[in-house]
CHARMM-style PDB file with segment names, atoms N, HN, CA, C and O in Angstrom:
ATOM      1  N   UNK     1     -59.679 -38.352  80.352  1.00  0.00      PROA
ATOM      2  CA  UNK     1     -60.866 -39.189  79.693  1.00  0.00      PROA
ATOM      3  C   UNK     1     -61.312 -38.574  78.641  1.00  0.00      PROA
ATOM      4  O   UNK     1     -61.972 -37.551  78.829  1.00  0.00      PROA
ATOM      5  N   UNK     2     -61.046 -39.078  77.160  1.00  0.00      PROA
ATOM      6  HN  UNK     2     -60.511 -39.909  77.008  1.00  0.00      PROA
ATOM      7  CA  UNK     2     -61.517 -38.584  75.974  1.00  0.00      PROA
ATOM      8  C   UNK     2     -63.142 -38.644  75.903  1.00  0.00      PROA
ATOM      9  O   UNK     2     -63.742 -39.674  76.209  1.00  0.00      PROA
ATOM     10  N   UNK     3     -63.719 -37.620  75.531  1.00  0.00      PROA
ATOM     11  HN  UNK     3     -63.232 -36.783  75.282  1.00  0.00      PROA
ATOM     12  CA  UNK     3     -65.234 -37.947  75.514  1.00  0.00      PROA
ATOM     13  C   UNK     3     -65.183 -37.371  73.981  1.00  0.00      PROA
ATOM     14  O   UNK     3     -64.687 -36.301  73.627  1.00  0.00      PROA
ATOM     15  N   UNK     4     -65.840 -38.383  73.141  1.00  0.00      PROA
ATOM     16  HN  UNK     4     -66.243 -39.252  73.428  1.00  0.00      PROA
ATOM     17  CA  UNK     4     -66.046 -38.333  71.706  1.00  0.00      PROA
ATOM     18  C   UNK     4     -67.604 -38.020  71.401  1.00  0.00      PROA
ATOM     19  O   UNK     4     -68.466 -38.884  71.561  1.00  0.00      PROA
ATOM     20  N   UNK     5     -67.839 -36.958  71.032  1.00  0.00      PROA
ATOM     21  HN  UNK     5     -67.139 -36.256  70.901  1.00  0.00      PROA
ATOM     22  CA  UNK     5     -69.298 -36.533  70.846  1.00  0.00      PROA
ATOM     23  C   UNK     5     -69.955 -36.675  69.065  1.00  0.00      PROA
ATOM     24  O   UNK     5     -69.664 -35.766  68.288  1.00  0.00      PROA
ATOM     25  N   UNK     6     -70.695 -37.690  68.641  1.00  0.00      PROA
ATOM     26  HN  UNK     6     -70.932 -38.428  69.273  1.00  0.00      PROA
ATOM     27  CA  UNK     6     -71.213 -37.821  67.493  1.00  0.00      PROA
ATOM     28  C   UNK     6     -72.044 -37.300  67.258  1.00  0.00      PROA
ATOM     29  O   UNK     6     -72.929 -37.759  67.979  1.00  0.00      PROA
ATOM     30  N   UNK     7     -72.570 -36.279  66.447  1.00  0.00      PROA
ATOM     31  HN  UNK     7     -71.851 -35.906  65.861  1.00  0.00      PROA
ATOM     32  CA  UNK     7     -74.194 -35.760  66.294  1.00  0.00      PROA
ATOM     33  C   UNK     7     -74.344 -36.319  64.895  1.00  0.00      PROA
ATOM     34  O   UNK     7     -73.319 -36.327  64.214  1.00  0.00      PROA
ATOM     35  N   UNK     8     -75.309 -36.725  64.432  1.00  0.00      PROA
ATOM     36  HN  UNK     8     -76.142 -36.719  64.986  1.00  0.00      PROA
ATOM     37  CA  UNK     8     -76.206 -37.585  63.363  1.00  0.00      PROA
ATOM     38  C   UNK     8     -77.515 -37.301  63.208  1.00  0.00      PROA
ATOM     39  O   UNK     8     -78.221 -36.686  64.007  1.00  0.00      PROA
ATOM     40  N   UNK     9     -77.827 -37.753  62.176  1.00  0.00      PROA
ATOM     41  HN  UNK     9     -77.253 -38.253  61.526  1.00  0.00      PROA
ATOM     42  CA  UNK     9     -79.563 -37.920  61.716  1.00  0.00      PROA
ATOM     43  C   UNK     9     -79.969 -39.017  62.262  1.00  0.00      PROA
ATOM     44  O   UNK     9     -79.132 -39.884  62.512  1.00  0.00      PROA
ATOM     45  N   UNK    10     -81.302 -39.221  62.559  1.00  0.00      PROA
ATOM     46  HN  UNK    10     -81.983 -38.516  62.356  1.00  0.00      PROA
ATOM     47  CA  UNK    10     -81.722 -40.517  63.033  1.00  0.00      PROA
ATOM     48  C   UNK    10     -81.614 -41.728  61.980  1.00  0.00      PROA
ATOM     49  O   UNK    10     -81.476 -41.434  60.793  1.00  0.00      PROA
ATOM     50  N   UNK    11     -81.663 -42.881  62.309  1.00  0.00      PROA
ATOM     51  HN  UNK    11     -81.775 -43.121  63.273  1.00  0.00      PROA
ATOM     52  CA  UNK    11     -81.680 -43.897  61.401  1.00  0.00      PROA
ATOM     53  C   UNK    11     -80.592 -44.829  61.351  1.00  0.00      PROA
ATOM     54  O   UNK    11     -80.589 -45.672  60.454  1.00  0.00      PROA
ATOM     55  N   UNK    12     -79.597 -44.788  62.260  1.00  0.00      PROA
ATOM     56  HN  UNK    12     -79.599 -44.103  62.989  1.00  0.00      PROA
ATOM     57  CA  UNK    12     -78.691 -45.783  62.250  1.00  0.00      PROA
ATOM     58  C   UNK    12     -78.977 -46.765  63.198  1.00  0.00      PROA
ATOM     59  O   UNK    12     -79.235 -46.431  64.355  1.00  0.00      PROA
ATOM     60  N   UNK    13     -78.961 -48.150  62.792  1.00  0.00      PROA
ATOM     61  HN  UNK    13     -78.751 -48.422  61.853  1.00  0.00      PROA
ATOM     62  CA  UNK    13     -79.243 -49.083  64.014  1.00  0.00      PROA
ATOM     63  C   UNK    13     -78.520 -49.098  65.079  1.00  0.00      PROA
ATOM     64  O   UNK    13     -77.593 -48.295  64.970  1.00  0.00      PROA
ATOM     65  N   UNK    14     -78.528 -49.781  66.294  1.00  0.00      PROA
ATOM     66  HN  UNK    14     -79.281 -50.433  66.382  1.00  0.00      PROA
ATOM     67  CA  UNK    14     -78.067 -49.822  67.508  1.00  0.00      PROA
ATOM     68  C   UNK    14     -76.821 -50.625  67.047  1.00  0.00      PROA
ATOM     69  O   UNK    14     -75.854 -50.328  67.748  1.00  0.00      PROA
ATOM     70  N   UNK    15     -76.549 -51.485  66.159  1.00  0.00      PROA
ATOM     71  HN  UNK    15     -77.335 -51.726  65.589  1.00  0.00      PROA
ATOM     72  CA  UNK    15     -75.386 -52.419  65.775  1.00  0.00      PROA
ATOM     73  C   UNK    15     -74.625 -51.301  65.192  1.00  0.00      PROA
ATOM     74  O   UNK    15     -73.550 -51.073  65.746  1.00  0.00      PROA
ATOM     75  N   UNK    16     -74.950 -50.547  64.185  1.00  0.00      PROA
ATOM     76  HN  UNK    16     -75.824 -50.732  63.735  1.00  0.00      PROA
ATOM     77  CA  UNK    16     -74.060 -49.769  63.518  1.00  0.00      PROA
ATOM     78  C   UNK    16     -73.246 -48.839  64.470  1.00  0.00      PROA
ATOM     79  O   UNK    16     -72.045 -48.575  64.400  1.00  0.00      PROA
ATOM     80  N   UNK    17     -74.116 -48.427  65.327  1.00  0.00      PROA
ATOM     81  HN  UNK    17     -75.091 -48.641  65.385  1.00  0.00      PROA
ATOM     82  CA  UNK    17     -73.646 -47.383  66.590  1.00  0.00      PROA
ATOM     83  C   UNK    17     -72.586 -48.019  67.283  1.00  0.00      PROA
ATOM     84  O   UNK    17     -71.480 -47.501  67.437  1.00  0.00      PROA
ATOM     85  N   UNK    18     -72.931 -49.197  67.726  1.00  0.00      PROA
ATOM     86  HN  UNK    18     -73.830 -49.618  67.602  1.00  0.00      PROA
ATOM     87  CA  UNK    18     -71.925 -50.159  68.386  1.00  0.00      PROA
ATOM     88  C   UNK    18     -70.772 -50.146  67.939  1.00  0.00      PROA
ATOM     89  O   UNK    18     -69.797 -50.018  68.678  1.00  0.00      PROA
ATOM     90  N   UNK    19     -70.690 -50.275  66.651  1.00  0.00      PROA
ATOM     91  HN  UNK    19     -71.482 -50.379  66.050  1.00  0.00      PROA
ATOM     92  CA  UNK    19     -69.518 -50.812  65.709  1.00  0.00      PROA
ATOM     93  C   UNK    19     -68.759 -49.532  65.672  1.00  0.00      PROA
ATOM     94  O   UNK    19     -67.661 -49.441  66.221  1.00  0.00      PROA
ATOM     95  N   UNK    20     -69.268 -48.626  65.092  1.00  0.00      PROA
ATOM     96  HN  UNK    20     -70.160 -48.700  64.646  1.00  0.00      PROA
ATOM     97  CA  UNK    20     -68.726 -47.394  65.216  1.00  0.00      PROA
ATOM     98  C   UNK    20     -68.023 -46.969  66.426  1.00  0.00      PROA
ATOM     99  O   UNK    20     -66.846 -46.609  66.392  1.00  0.00      PROA
ATOM    100  N   UNK    21     -68.794 -47.009  67.604  1.00  0.00      PROA
ATOM    101  HN  UNK    21     -69.750 -47.302  67.632  1.00  0.00      PROA
ATOM    102  CA  UNK    21     -68.222 -46.491  68.685  1.00  0.00      PROA
ATOM    103  C   UNK    21     -67.094 -47.208  69.263  1.00  0.00      PROA
ATOM    104  O   UNK    21     -66.263 -46.680  70.002  1.00  0.00      PROA
ATOM    105  N   UNK    22     -67.093 -48.737  68.812  1.00  0.00      PROA
ATOM    106  HN  UNK    22     -67.768 -49.166  68.212  1.00  0.00      PROA
ATOM    107  CA  UNK    22     -65.917 -49.668  69.202  1.00  0.00      PROA
ATOM    108  C   UNK    22     -64.635 -49.403  68.330  1.00  0.00      PROA
ATOM    109  O   UNK    22     -63.501 -49.506  68.798  1.00  0.00      PROA
ATOM    110  N   UNK    23     -64.886 -49.070  67.085  1.00  0.00      PROA
ATOM    111  HN  UNK    23     -65.807 -48.987  66.704  1.00  0.00      PROA
ATOM    112  CA  UNK    23     -63.586 -48.627  66.133  1.00  0.00      PROA
ATOM    113  C   UNK    23     -63.253 -47.098  66.694  1.00  0.00      PROA
ATOM    114  O   UNK    23     -62.094 -46.823  67.006  1.00  0.00      PROA
ATOM    115  N   UNK    24     -64.116 -46.300  66.786  1.00  0.00      PROA
ATOM    116  HN  UNK    24     -65.057 -46.524  66.532  1.00  0.00      PROA
ATOM    117  CA  UNK    24     -63.683 -44.904  67.442  1.00  0.00      PROA
ATOM    118  C   UNK    24     -62.958 -45.068  68.555  1.00  0.00      PROA
ATOM    119  O   UNK    24     -61.951 -44.361  68.570  1.00  0.00      PROA
ATOM    120  N   UNK    25     -63.158 -45.939  69.748  1.00  0.00      PROA
ATOM    121  HN  UNK    25     -63.976 -46.513  69.736  1.00  0.00      PROA
ATOM    122  CA  UNK    25     -62.740 -46.272  70.653  1.00  0.00      PROA
ATOM    123  C   UNK    25     -61.225 -46.743  70.843  1.00  0.00      PROA
ATOM    124  O   UNK    25     -60.302 -46.283  71.515  1.00  0.00      PROA
ATOM    125  N   UNK    26     -61.323 -47.756  70.057  1.00  0.00      PROA
ATOM    126  HN  UNK    26     -62.072 -48.130  69.511  1.00  0.00      PROA
ATOM    127  CA  UNK    26     -59.953 -48.278  69.714  1.00  0.00      PROA
ATOM    128  C   UNK    26     -59.034 -47.377  69.119  1.00  0.00      PROA
ATOM    129  O   UNK    26     -57.868 -47.301  69.505  1.00  0.00      PROA
ATOM    130  N   UNK    27     -59.481 -46.717  68.234  1.00  0.00      PROA
ATOM    131  HN  UNK    27     -60.429 -46.779  67.921  1.00  0.00      PROA
ATOM    132  CA  UNK    27     -58.189 -45.626  67.477  1.00  0.00      PROA
ATOM    133  C   UNK    27     -58.089 -44.442  68.256  1.00  0.00      PROA
ATOM    134  O   UNK    27     -57.164 -43.693  67.943  1.00  0.00      PROA
ATOM    135  N   UNK    28     -58.962 -44.029  69.375  1.00  0.00      PROA
ATOM    136  HN  UNK    28     -59.714 -44.637  69.630  1.00  0.00      PROA
ATOM    137  CA  UNK    28     -58.520 -42.966  70.336  1.00  0.00      PROA
ATOM    138  C   UNK    28     -57.491 -43.282  71.022  1.00  0.00      PROA
ATOM    139  O   UNK    28     -56.490 -42.567  71.046  1.00  0.00      PROA
ATOM    140  N   UNK    29     -57.621 -44.682  71.841  1.00  0.00      PROA
ATOM    141  HN  UNK    29     -58.434 -45.264  71.821  1.00  0.00      PROA
ATOM    142  CA  UNK    29     -56.958 -45.055  72.809  1.00  0.00      PROA
ATOM    143  C   UNK    29     -55.538 -45.544  71.989  1.00  0.00      PROA
ATOM    144  O   UNK    29     -54.541 -45.688  72.697  1.00  0.00      PROA
ATOM    145  N   UNK    30     -55.439 -45.747  70.849  1.00  0.00      PROA
ATOM    146  HN  UNK    30     -56.249 -45.630  70.274  1.00  0.00      PROA
ATOM    147  CA  UNK    30     -54.324 -46.132  70.487  1.00  0.00      PROA
ATOM    148  C   UNK    30     -53.461 -44.871  70.156  1.00  0.00      PROA
ATOM    149  O   UNK    30     -52.256 -45.035  70.342  1.00  0.00      PROA
ATOM    150  N   UNK    31     -53.850 -43.656  69.705  1.00  0.00      PROA
ATOM    151  HN  UNK    31     -54.830 -43.524  69.554  1.00  0.00      PROA
ATOM    152  CA  UNK    31     -53.281 -42.654  69.197  1.00  0.00      PROA
ATOM    153  C   UNK    31     -53.382 -41.724  70.285  1.00  0.00      PROA
ATOM    154  O   UNK    31     -52.737 -40.686  70.138  1.00  0.00      PROA
ATOM    155  N   UNK    32     -54.015 -41.850  71.295  1.00  0.00      PROA
ATOM    156  HN  UNK    32     -54.540 -42.693  71.414  1.00  0.00      PROA
ATOM    157  CA  UNK    32     -53.694 -40.899  72.445  1.00  0.00      PROA
ATOM    158  C   UNK    32     -52.976 -41.227  73.597  1.00  0.00      PROA
ATOM    159  O   UNK    32     -52.477 -40.512  74.466  1.00  0.00      PROA
ATOM    160  N   UNK    33     -53.023 -42.691  73.415  1.00  0.00      PROA
ATOM    161  HN  UNK    33     -53.428 -43.271  72.709  1.00  0.00      PROA
ATOM    162  CA  UNK    33     -52.053 -43.158  74.341  1.00  0.00      PROA
ATOM    163  C   UNK    33     -52.928 -43.458  75.778  1.00  0.00      PROA
ATOM    164  O   UNK    33     -52.528 -43.135  76.896  1.00  0.00      PROA
ATOM    165  N   UNK    34     -54.114 -44.097  75.507  1.00  0.00      PROA
ATOM    166  HN  UNK    34     -54.439 -44.360  74.599  1.00  0.00      PROA
ATOM    167  CA  UNK    34     -55.098 -43.796  77.006  1.00  0.00      PROA
ATOM    168  C   UNK    34     -55.776 -45.527  76.965  1.00  0.00      PROA
ATOM    169  O   UNK    34     -55.774 -46.188  75.927  1.00  0.00      PROA
ATOM    170  N   UNK    35     -56.165 -45.898  77.914  1.00  0.00      PROA
ATOM    171  HN  UNK    35     -56.166 -45.361  78.758  1.00  0.00      PROA
ATOM    172  CA  UNK    35     -56.915 -47.001  78.004  1.00  0.00      PROA
ATOM    173  C   UNK    35     -58.267 -46.808  77.268  1.00  0.00      PROA
ATOM    174  O   UNK    35     -58.800 -45.707  77.138  1.00  0.00      PROA
ATOM    175  N   UNK    36     -58.819 -48.075  76.757  1.00  0.00      PROA
ATOM    176  HN  UNK    36     -58.386 -48.970  76.862  1.00  0.00      PROA
ATOM    177  CA  UNK    36     -60.389 -47.915  76.074  1.00  0.00      PROA
ATOM    178  C   UNK    36     -61.261 -47.891  77.500  1.00  0.00      PROA
ATOM    179  O   UNK    36     -62.464 -47.637  77.538  1.00  0.00      PROA
ATOM    180  N   UNK    37     -60.794 -48.067  78.160  1.00  0.00      PROA
ATOM    181  HN  UNK    37     -59.816 -48.274  78.129  1.00  0.00      PROA
ATOM    182  CA  UNK    37     -61.946 -47.822  79.332  1.00  0.00      PROA
ATOM    183  C   UNK    37     -62.124 -46.662  79.944  1.00  0.00      PROA
ATOM    184  O   UNK    37     -63.040 -46.472  80.744  1.00  0.00      PROA
ATOM    185  N   UNK    38     -61.141 -45.671  79.573  1.00  0.00      PROA
ATOM    186  HN  UNK    38     -60.397 -45.825  78.923  1.00  0.00      PROA
ATOM    187  CA  UNK    38     -61.300 -44.227  79.844  1.00  0.00      PROA
ATOM    188  C   UNK    38     -61.878 -43.459  78.658  1.00  0.00      PROA
ATOM    189  O   UNK    38     -61.818 -42.236  78.780  1.00  0.00      PROA
ATOM    190  N   UNK    39     -62.361 -43.872  77.668  1.00  0.00      PROA
ATOM    191  HN  UNK    39     -62.410 -44.866  77.569  1.00  0.00      PROA
ATOM    192  CA  UNK    39     -62.945 -43.261  76.389  1.00  0.00      PROA
ATOM    193  C   UNK    39     -64.400 -43.255  76.530  1.00  0.00      PROA
ATOM    194  O   UNK    39     -64.827 -44.348  76.904  1.00  0.00      PROA
ATOM    195  N   UNK    40     -65.295 -42.356  76.344  1.00  0.00      PROA
ATOM    196  HN  UNK    40     -64.948 -41.468  76.040  1.00  0.00      PROA
ATOM    197  CA  UNK    40     -66.821 -42.157  76.180  1.00  0.00      PROA
ATOM    198  C   UNK    40     -67.026 -41.583  74.507  1.00  0.00      PROA
ATOM    199  O   UNK    40     -66.314 -40.817  73.859  1.00  0.00      PROA
ATOM    200  N   UNK    41     -68.290 -42.291  74.136  1.00  0.00      PROA
ATOM    201  HN  UNK    41     -68.869 -42.913  74.663  1.00  0.00      PROA
ATOM    202  CA  UNK    41     -68.772 -42.065  73.051  1.00  0.00      PROA
ATOM    203  C   UNK    41     -70.029 -41.739  73.357  1.00  0.00      PROA
ATOM    204  O   UNK    41     -70.665 -42.506  74.079  1.00  0.00      PROA
ATOM    205  N   UNK    42     -70.649 -40.500  72.851  1.00  0.00      PROA
ATOM    206  HN  UNK    42     -70.132 -39.877  72.264  1.00  0.00      PROA
ATOM    207  CA  UNK    42     -71.834 -39.985  72.899  1.00  0.00      PROA
ATOM    208  C   UNK    42     -72.493 -39.886  71.437  1.00  0.00      PROA
ATOM    209  O   UNK    42     -71.907 -39.307  70.522  1.00  0.00      PROA
ATOM    210  N   UNK    43     -73.510 -40.373  71.308  1.00  0.00      PROA
ATOM    211  HN  UNK    43     -73.986 -40.843  72.051  1.00  0.00      PROA
ATOM    212  CA  UNK    43     -74.465 -40.167  70.020  1.00  0.00      PROA
ATOM    213  C   UNK    43     -75.359 -39.231  70.701  1.00  0.00      PROA
ATOM    214  O   UNK    43     -75.629 -39.219  71.902  1.00  0.00      PROA
ATOM    215  N   UNK    44     -75.882 -38.272  69.574  1.00  0.00      PROA
ATOM    216  HN  UNK    44     -75.663 -38.283  68.599  1.00  0.00      PROA
ATOM    217  CA  UNK    44     -76.823 -37.383  69.863  1.00  0.00      PROA
ATOM    218  C   UNK    44     -77.641 -37.535  68.378  1.00  0.00      PROA
ATOM    219  O   UNK    44     -77.041 -37.293  67.331  1.00  0.00      PROA
ATOM    220  N   UNK    45     -78.956 -37.926  68.385  1.00  0.00      PROA
ATOM    221  HN  UNK    45     -79.443 -38.122  69.236  1.00  0.00      PROA
ATOM    222  CA  UNK    45     -79.509 -37.891  66.881  1.00  0.00      PROA
ATOM    223  C   UNK    45     -80.450 -36.671  67.170  1.00  0.00      PROA
ATOM    224  O   UNK    45     -81.258 -36.511  68.085  1.00  0.00      PROA
ATOM    225  N   UNK    46     -80.036 -35.688  65.905  1.00  0.00      PROA
ATOM    226  HN  UNK    46     -79.379 -35.817  65.163  1.00  0.00      PROA
ATOM    227  CA  UNK    46     -80.726 -34.197  65.639  1.00  0.00      PROA
ATOM    228  C   UNK    46     -81.808 -34.623  64.580  1.00  0.00      PROA
ATOM    229  O   UNK    46     -81.360 -35.228  63.606  1.00  0.00      PROA
ATOM    230  N   UNK    47     -82.953 -34.435  64.613  1.00  0.00      PROA
ATOM    231  HN  UNK    47     -83.318 -33.944  65.404  1.00  0.00      PROA
ATOM    232  CA  UNK    47     -83.854 -34.315  63.865  1.00  0.00      PROA
ATOM    233  C   UNK    47     -83.481 -33.382  62.564  1.00  0.00      PROA
ATOM    234  O   UNK    47     -82.864 -32.316  62.566  1.00  0.00      PROA
ATOM    235  N   UNK    48     -84.024 -34.079  61.484  1.00  0.00      PROA
ATOM    236  HN  UNK    48     -84.525 -34.944  61.482  1.00  0.00      PROA
ATOM    237  CA  UNK    48     -83.723 -33.535  60.252  1.00  0.00      PROA
ATOM    238  C   UNK    48     -84.206 -31.828  60.092  1.00  0.00      PROA
ATOM    239  O   UNK    48     -83.552 -30.979  59.486  1.00  0.00      PROA
ATOM    240  N   UNK    49     -85.563 -31.595  60.829  1.00  0.00      PROA
ATOM    241  HN  UNK    49     -86.094 -32.284  61.321  1.00  0.00      PROA
ATOM    242  CA  UNK    49     -85.903 -30.045  60.731  1.00  0.00      PROA
ATOM    243  C   UNK    49     -85.228 -29.297  61.683  1.00  0.00      PROA
ATOM    244  O   UNK    49     -85.445 -28.085  61.717  1.00  0.00      PROA
ATOM    245  N   UNK    50     -84.273 -29.911  62.639  1.00  0.00      PROA
ATOM    246  HN  UNK    50     -84.096 -30.895  62.611  1.00  0.00      PROA
ATOM    247  CA  UNK    50     -83.526 -29.272  63.359  1.00  0.00      PROA
ATOM    248  C   UNK    50     -82.309 -29.072  63.069  1.00  0.00      PROA
ATOM    249  O   UNK    50     -81.605 -28.482  63.888  1.00  0.00      PROA
ATOM    250  N   UNK    51     -81.683 -29.586  61.637  1.00  0.00      PROA
ATOM    251  HN  UNK    51     -82.255 -30.065  60.971  1.00  0.00      PROA
ATOM    252  CA  UNK    51     -80.804 -29.774  61.185  1.00  0.00      PROA
ATOM    253  C   UNK    51     -80.733 -29.031  59.898  1.00  0.00      PROA
ATOM    254  O   UNK    51     -81.132 -29.501  58.833  1.00  0.00      PROA
ATOM    255  N   UNK    52     -80.151 -27.722  60.056  1.00  0.00      PROA
ATOM    256  HN  UNK    52     -79.826 -27.340  60.922  1.00  0.00      PROA
ATOM    257  CA  UNK    52     -79.831 -26.726  58.453  1.00  0.00      PROA
ATOM    258  C   UNK    52     -78.507 -26.787  58.148  1.00  0.00      PROA
ATOM    259  O   UNK    52     -77.540 -26.488  58.848  1.00  0.00      PROA
ATOM    260  N   UNK    53     -78.568 -27.300  56.779  1.00  0.00      PROA
ATOM    261  HN  UNK    53     -79.353 -27.543  56.211  1.00  0.00      PROA
ATOM    262  CA  UNK    53     -77.352 -26.990  56.086  1.00  0.00      PROA
ATOM    263  C   UNK    53     -77.451 -26.178  54.719  1.00  0.00      PROA
ATOM    264  O   UNK    53     -78.257 -26.401  53.816  1.00  0.00      PROA
ATOM    265  N   UNK    54     -76.406 -25.128  54.747  1.00  0.00      PROA
ATOM    266  HN  UNK    54     -75.751 -24.946  55.480  1.00  0.00      PROA
ATOM    267  CA  UNK    54     -76.661 -23.916  53.508  1.00  0.00      PROA
ATOM    268  C   UNK    54     -78.154 -23.577  53.520  1.00  0.00      PROA
ATOM    269  O   UNK    54     -78.841 -23.736  52.511  1.00  0.00      PROA
ATOM    270  N   UNK    55     -78.756 -23.008  54.917  1.00  0.00      PROA
ATOM    271  HN  UNK    55     -78.198 -22.878  55.737  1.00  0.00      PROA
ATOM    272  CA  UNK    55     -79.857 -22.363  54.706  1.00  0.00      PROA
ATOM    273  C   UNK    55     -81.137 -23.425  54.441  1.00  0.00      PROA
ATOM    274  O   UNK    55     -82.302 -23.040  54.339  1.00  0.00      PROA
ATOM    275  N   UNK    56     -80.769 -24.642  54.360  1.00  0.00      PROA
ATOM    276  HN  UNK    56     -79.822 -24.954  54.442  1.00  0.00      PROA
ATOM    277  CA  UNK    56     -82.023 -25.568  54.042  1.00  0.00      PROA
ATOM    278  C   UNK    56     -81.975 -26.768  54.980  1.00  0.00      PROA
ATOM    279  O   UNK    56     -81.009 -27.529  55.033  1.00  0.00      PROA
ATOM    280  N   UNK    57     -83.242 -26.907  55.827  1.00  0.00      PROA
ATOM    281  HN  UNK    57     -84.026 -26.288  55.784  1.00  0.00      PROA
ATOM    282  CA  UNK    57     -83.249 -28.090  56.560  1.00  0.00      PROA
ATOM    283  C   UNK    57     -83.159 -29.684  55.947  1.00  0.00      PROA
ATOM    284  O   UNK    57     -83.723 -29.973  54.892  1.00  0.00      PROA
ATOM    285  N   UNK    58     -82.627 -30.363  56.488  1.00  0.00      PROA
ATOM    286  HN  UNK    58     -82.168 -30.128  57.345  1.00  0.00      PROA
ATOM    287  CA  UNK    58     -82.306 -31.657  56.023  1.00  0.00      PROA
ATOM    288  C   UNK    58     -84.001 -32.236  56.058  1.00  0.00      PROA
ATOM    289  O   UNK    58     -84.308 -33.152  55.295  1.00  0.00      PROA
ATOM    290  N   UNK    59     -84.692 -31.834  56.678  1.00  0.00      PROA
ATOM    291  HN  UNK    59     -84.442 -31.090  57.298  1.00  0.00      PROA
ATOM    292  CA  UNK    59     -86.223 -32.227  56.542  1.00  0.00      PROA
ATOM    293  C   UNK    59     -87.086 -31.320  56.831  1.00  0.00      PROA
ATOM    294  O   UNK    59     -86.745 -30.490  57.674  1.00  0.00      PROA
ATOM    295  N   UNK    60     -88.323 -31.229  56.274  1.00  0.00      PROA
ATOM    296  HN  UNK    60     -88.600 -31.903  55.589  1.00  0.00      PROA
ATOM    297  CA  UNK    60     -89.058 -29.883  56.341  1.00  0.00      PROA
ATOM    298  C   UNK    60     -89.916 -30.232  57.957  1.00  0.00      PROA
ATOM    299  O   UNK    60     -90.086 -31.352  58.438  1.00  0.00      PROA
ATOM    300  N   UNK    61     -90.252 -29.221  58.413  1.00  0.00      PROA
ATOM    301  HN  UNK    61     -90.114 -28.310  58.022  1.00  0.00      PROA
ATOM    302  CA  UNK    61     -90.850 -29.027  59.924  1.00  0.00      PROA
ATOM    303  C   UNK    61     -91.965 -29.862  59.850  1.00  0.00      PROA
ATOM    304  O   UNK    61     -92.523 -29.779  58.755  1.00  0.00      PROA
ATOM    305  N   UNK    62     -92.421 -30.544  60.538  1.00  0.00      PROA
ATOM    306  HN  UNK    62     -91.968 -30.612  61.427  1.00  0.00      PROA
ATOM    307  CA  UNK    62     -93.936 -31.626  60.488  1.00  0.00      PROA
ATOM    308  C   UNK    62     -94.689 -30.557  60.322  1.00  0.00      PROA
ATOM    309  O   UNK    62     -95.118 -30.434  59.175  1.00  0.00      PROA
ATOM    310  N   UNK    63     -95.068 -29.551  61.252  1.00  0.00      PROA
ATOM    311  HN  UNK    63     -94.720 -29.650  62.184  1.00  0.00      PROA
ATOM    312  CA  UNK    63     -95.916 -28.333  61.131  1.00  0.00      PROA
ATOM    313  C   UNK    63     -95.520 -27.020  60.356  1.00  0.00      PROA
ATOM    314  O   UNK    63     -95.526 -25.897  60.860  1.00  0.00      PROA
ATOM    315  N   UNK    64     -95.141 -27.353  58.936  1.00  0.00      PROA
ATOM    316  HN  UNK    64     -95.136 -28.265  58.527  1.00  0.00      PROA
ATOM    317  CA  UNK    64     -94.701 -26.301  58.323  1.00  0.00      PROA
ATOM    318  C   UNK    64     -95.863 -25.201  58.419  1.00  0.00      PROA
ATOM    319  O   UNK    64     -97.041 -25.538  58.306  1.00  0.00      PROA
ATOM    320  N   UNK    65     -95.513 -23.984  58.616  1.00  0.00      PROA
ATOM    321  HN  UNK    65     -94.555 -23.710  58.709  1.00  0.00      PROA
ATOM    322  CA  UNK    65     -96.388 -22.666  58.323  1.00  0.00      PROA
ATOM    323  C   UNK    65     -96.463 -22.230  57.090  1.00  0.00      PROA
ATOM    324  O   UNK    65     -95.539 -22.261  56.277  1.00  0.00      PROA
ATOM    325  N   UNK    66     -97.631 -21.782  56.892  1.00  0.00      PROA
ATOM    326  HN  UNK    66     -98.382 -21.757  57.551  1.00  0.00      PROA
ATOM    327  CA  UNK    66     -97.660 -21.438  55.468  1.00  0.00      PROA
ATOM    328  C   UNK    66     -98.026 -19.703  55.559  1.00  0.00      PROA
ATOM    329  OT1 UNK    66     -98.133 -19.040  54.527  1.00  0.00      PROA
TER     330      UNK     66
END
């Protein structure tokens, strides 16, 4: 059973995630030769202050210390 984990910042709609999951499921089943019913897609939304790129958070912490 393929499990596809998608980590992203919040802000996508349920419709966007559902459409993405359907496309990924279809492509995974086609390429890996498995049934779509065996594919799981898991979305994990990570807050901007918890995601750091090149040493800089995508969003400042809510309670920034001075």
